[in-house]
TIPA-20174 format. One line per field, with one value per residue (C-alpha): residue number from 0; x, y, z. Coordinates in nm, 2 decimals. Layout:
REM residues N
pos: NUM/...
px: X/...
py: Y/...
pz: Z/...
This chain:
REM residues 268
pos: 0/1/2/3/4/5/6/7/8/9/10/11/12/13/14/15/16/17/18/19/20/21/22/23/24/25/26/27/28/29/30/31/32/33/34/35/36/37/38/39/40/41/42/43/44/45/46/47/48/49/50/51/52/53/54/55/56/57/58/59/60/61/62/63/64/65/66/67/68/69/70/71/72/73/74/75/76/77/78/79/80/81/82/83/84/85/86/87/88/89/90/91/92/93/94/95/96/97/98/99/100/101/102/103/104/105/106/107/108/109/110/111/112/113/114/115/116/117/118/119/120/121/122/123/124/125/126/127/128/129/130/131/132/133/134/135/136/137/138/139/140/141/142/143/144/145/146/147/148/149/150/151/152/153/154/155/156/157/158/159/160/161/162/163/164/165/166/167/168/169/170/171/172/173/174/175/176/177/178/179/180/181/182/183/184/185/186/187/188/189/190/191/192/193/194/195/196/197/198/199/200/201/202/203/204/205/206/207/208/209/210/211/212/213/214/215/216/217/218/219/220/221/222/223/224/225/226/227/228/229/230/231/232/233/234/235/236/237/238/239/240/241/242/243/244/245/246/247/248/249/250/251/252/253/254/255/256/257/258/259/260/261/262/263/264/265/266/267
px: 0.09/-0.22/-0.51/-0.66/-0.91/-0.77/-0.96/-1.19/-0.86/-0.76/-0.40/-0.18/0.15/0.40/0.47/0.81/1.00/0.89/0.55/0.70/1.01/1.05/0.81/1.01/0.76/0.94/0.79/0.89/0.94/0.76/0.69/0.80/0.62/0.68/0.94/1.22/1.29/1.30/1.70/1.65/1.32/1.56/1.85/1.58/1.37/1.70/1.80/1.45/1.26/0.90/0.91/0.61/0.62/0.30/0.24/0.13/-0.21/-0.20/0.13/0.15/-0.13/-0.35/-0.59/-0.60/-0.73/-0.75/-0.66/-0.45/-0.28/-0.11/0.18/-0.07/-0.30/0.02/0.14/-0.24/-0.26/0.02/-0.07/-0.41/-0.24/-0.04/-0.34/-0.50/-0.19/-0.20/0.14/0.13/0.52/0.74/1.06/0.96/1.16/1.12/1.33/1.29/0.94/0.89/1.10/0.91/0.61/0.82/0.89/0.47/0.46/0.64/0.48/0.09/0.20/0.47/0.39/0.40/0.72/1.03/1.27/1.29/1.51/1.56/1.68/1.81/1.55/1.52/1.30/1.21/0.87/0.84/0.94/0.67/0.89/0.89/0.53/0.51/0.72/0.57/0.17/0.33/0.52/0.17/-0.03/0.26/0.22/-0.15/-0.11/0.16/0.16/0.49/0.73/0.89/0.93/1.12/1.36/1.42/1.53/1.66/2.00/1.90/1.74/2.07/2.34/2.43/2.78/2.49/2.25/2.54/2.73/2.44/2.24/1.96/1.89/1.82/1.58/1.42/1.38/1.24/0.99/0.90/0.81/0.67/0.42/0.32/-0.03/-0.02/-0.31/-0.19/0.18/0.01/-0.20/0.13/0.29/0.04/0.02/0.35/0.40/0.21/0.41/0.50/0.83/0.96/1.23/1.11/0.92/1.22/1.39/1.19/1.25/1.39/1.38/1.68/1.75/1.92/2.00/2.16/2.24/2.37/2.74/2.65/2.23/2.16/1.78/1.89/2.24/2.42/2.39/2.03/2.09/2.33/2.07/1.90/2.15/2.19/1.85/1.84/2.20/2.22/2.14/2.36/2.46/2.59/2.68/2.70/2.98/2.88/2.52/2.26/1.91/1.87/2.15/1.89/1.90/2.22/2.47/2.20/2.46/2.65/2.26/2.16/2.51/2.46/2.05/2.11/2.42/2.18/1.87/2.11/2.27/2.05/1.71/1.90
py: -1.07/-1.07/-0.82/-0.73/-0.44/-0.26/0.04/0.11/0.07/-0.22/-0.28/-0.50/-0.72/-0.95/-1.24/-1.44/-1.70/-2.00/-1.93/-2.00/-1.74/-1.40/-1.20/-0.89/-0.62/-0.34/-0.06/0.17/0.56/0.79/0.80/0.45/0.10/-0.29/-0.34/-0.08/-0.38/-0.67/-0.72/-0.74/-1.00/-1.20/-1.23/-1.22/-1.52/-1.74/-1.63/-1.84/-1.53/-1.44/-1.10/-0.88/-0.60/-0.35/-0.17/0.15/0.31/0.55/0.39/0.11/-0.15/-0.06/0.19/0.56/0.78/1.17/1.44/1.39/1.06/1.08/0.87/0.72/0.61/0.43/0.22/0.17/-0.05/-0.19/-0.28/-0.43/-0.63/-0.81/-0.89/-1.00/-1.25/-1.37/-1.20/-1.08/-0.90/-0.87/-0.64/-0.37/-0.16/0.17/0.39/0.72/0.85/0.41/0.48/0.75/0.53/0.21/0.49/0.62/0.28/0.24/0.50/0.40/0.01/-0.03/-0.43/-0.55/-0.45/-0.75/-0.47/-0.14/-0.12/0.27/0.32/0.72/0.89/1.15/1.18/1.56/1.71/1.89/2.25/2.55/2.60/2.19/2.21/2.51/2.29/1.94/2.11/2.29/1.99/1.82/2.08/2.06/1.65/1.70/1.96/1.80/1.45/1.28/1.26/1.62/1.52/1.26/1.37/1.62/1.42/1.10/1.23/1.24/0.99/0.80/0.95/1.17/0.93/0.66/0.79/0.69/0.38/0.24/0.24/-0.05/0.10/0.41/0.33/0.17/0.39/0.63/0.36/0.36/0.72/0.77/0.54/0.65/0.81/1.16/1.17/0.89/1.05/1.41/1.32/1.13/1.47/1.66/1.43/1.39/1.79/1.73/1.47/1.44/1.44/1.13/1.23/1.17/0.84/0.70/0.71/0.46/0.20/-0.11/-0.34/-0.42/-0.16/-0.08/0.26/0.23/0.55/0.57/0.81/1.03/1.08/1.44/1.42/1.25/1.31/1.07/1.34/1.25/0.87/1.01/1.21/0.88/0.67/0.92/0.87/0.49/0.44/0.06/0.09/-0.01/0.20/0.10/0.42/0.24/0.39/0.49/0.55/0.81/0.82/0.47/0.25/-0.07/-0.02/0.13/-0.09/-0.41/-0.66/-0.43/-0.32/-0.68/-0.80/-0.57/-0.60/-1.01/-0.96/-0.73/-1.00/-1.27/-1.13/-0.91/-1.12/-1.43
pz: -0.46/-0.17/-0.13/0.18/0.31/0.61/0.73/0.45/0.18/0.01/0.05/-0.18/-0.03/-0.11/0.11/0.06/0.31/0.51/0.70/1.04/0.95/1.20/1.05/0.90/0.72/0.53/0.47/0.12/0.10/-0.07/-0.35/-0.42/-0.39/-0.19/-0.50/-0.38/-0.14/-0.37/-0.31/0.07/-0.01/-0.17/0.09/0.40/0.26/0.15/0.54/0.67/0.77/0.69/0.46/0.41/0.19/0.15/-0.10/0.15/0.10/-0.22/-0.38/-0.60/-0.68/-0.31/-0.33/-0.34/-0.03/-0.17/0.03/0.35/0.49/0.80/0.95/1.19/0.87/0.76/1.11/1.14/0.80/0.91/1.18/1.06/0.82/1.06/1.26/0.91/0.81/1.20/1.31/1.64/1.67/1.37/1.29/1.15/0.93/0.68/0.46/0.45/0.52/0.56/0.85/1.01/0.95/1.13/1.40/1.42/1.47/1.74/1.93/1.85/1.85/2.07/2.19/1.86/1.76/1.76/1.63/1.48/1.14/1.03/0.71/0.62/0.86/1.07/1.38/1.46/1.28/1.03/1.04/0.94/0.63/0.54/0.54/0.34/0.03/0.08/0.06/-0.25/-0.44/-0.30/-0.55/-0.83/-0.85/-0.88/-1.15/-1.36/-1.25/-1.12/-1.42/-1.39/-1.02/-1.07/-1.31/-1.10/-0.77/-0.92/-0.83/-0.46/-0.43/-0.54/-0.48/-0.82/-0.89/-0.87/-1.10/-1.42/-1.25/-1.15/-1.46/-1.44/-1.05/-1.13/-1.44/-1.18/-0.94/-1.19/-1.30/-0.94/-0.93/-1.26/-1.19/-0.85/-0.86/-0.81/-0.57/-0.31/-0.34/-0.26/0.01/0.18/0.18/0.35/0.62/0.67/0.70/1.02/1.12/1.55/1.68/1.71/1.96/2.32/2.21/2.04/2.38/2.51/2.25/2.44/2.14/1.95/1.69/1.38/1.20/0.81/0.62/0.28/0.32/0.07/0.13/0.14/0.21/0.56/0.64/0.81/1.18/1.12/1.21/1.44/1.63/1.71/1.76/2.04/2.17/2.12/2.22/2.24/1.81/1.57/1.30/1.02/0.73/0.37/0.11/-0.22/-0.16/-0.09/0.00/-0.11/0.03/0.03/-0.39/-0.47/-0.24/-0.16/-0.07/0.21/0.30/0.28/0.52/0.78/0.88/0.83/1.09/1.30/1.29/1.34/1.64/1.82/1.82/1.91
C-alpha cells in the first residue's frame, strides 16, 4: 500500500500488475474500501494490466473529511492521484457510488478516460425523498456507528441467498462496512444526496463503455443499467446471474470474464 496527499487529504491506494500495463482504476462503493476489488485486482494484474485501487477520501485508511464530500471531490481526488502516479489516461470503473464517481470523472475529466466501466450504478440526480433519506442516514451513522446499519443492509448489498451461500464473502463485506469511519460515510452520503443528473453527459460518452449489474440487485436493478445503455448506445451490458448489488464480490469469475473480455476486445 502507498499513500499520497491530494487536495488536502492523504489517500491510501494499492497498485498491482506491471508498471507499463494499461492503467485500470477501480473505485469502490459505499461503505467499503479498496479491498472490495481484490478478485478483480488479481485477475487484471495477471492479465498484464496496471491496477490502481484507492481508498476513497473518508474510507478505508484514507483521511476523513468531516461534513460533506461531493462526488466532484472524489472525482478530482482520482484525477490528482493519477497525476501523482504519472498516468495521463486510464480505464476508470466503479461500483454503485464508485460508478457515479466514474460518471463525474467523465463529466470533469473526459480527456483522461480510455474506457468507462459502470457496475450497479444509476445516472439520475437524487430525488427529494432520497436526499432526506441520505441525510437522515448520515445523522444516524454519526450517532450510532456502522454496525447496526451494516447488519440491516447486508442482504441488499448481496443477494439474500448469497448471504447464506457465500458466508466468507458476506463476512468480508460486513467487516468492511463495520470498519468504515462513520464520519467519512456520513460526509459521502450528504455529498451524494446533491449529485447531479448524469444522463445528458452520458450521451456524450465516446470511449468504450461496459455496464455490469447483478441480476437480483435491489438498489440499482437491471433497468437502471439498461437506461444507461439507452444513453450510451455503443456500451456493452452484462447482467451477472446469481448476484445482487456487488456482483464483483458475489460472482467474481463471471464478473472478471466480462471485464477482461471487454478490455481485450474494446481497447485493442
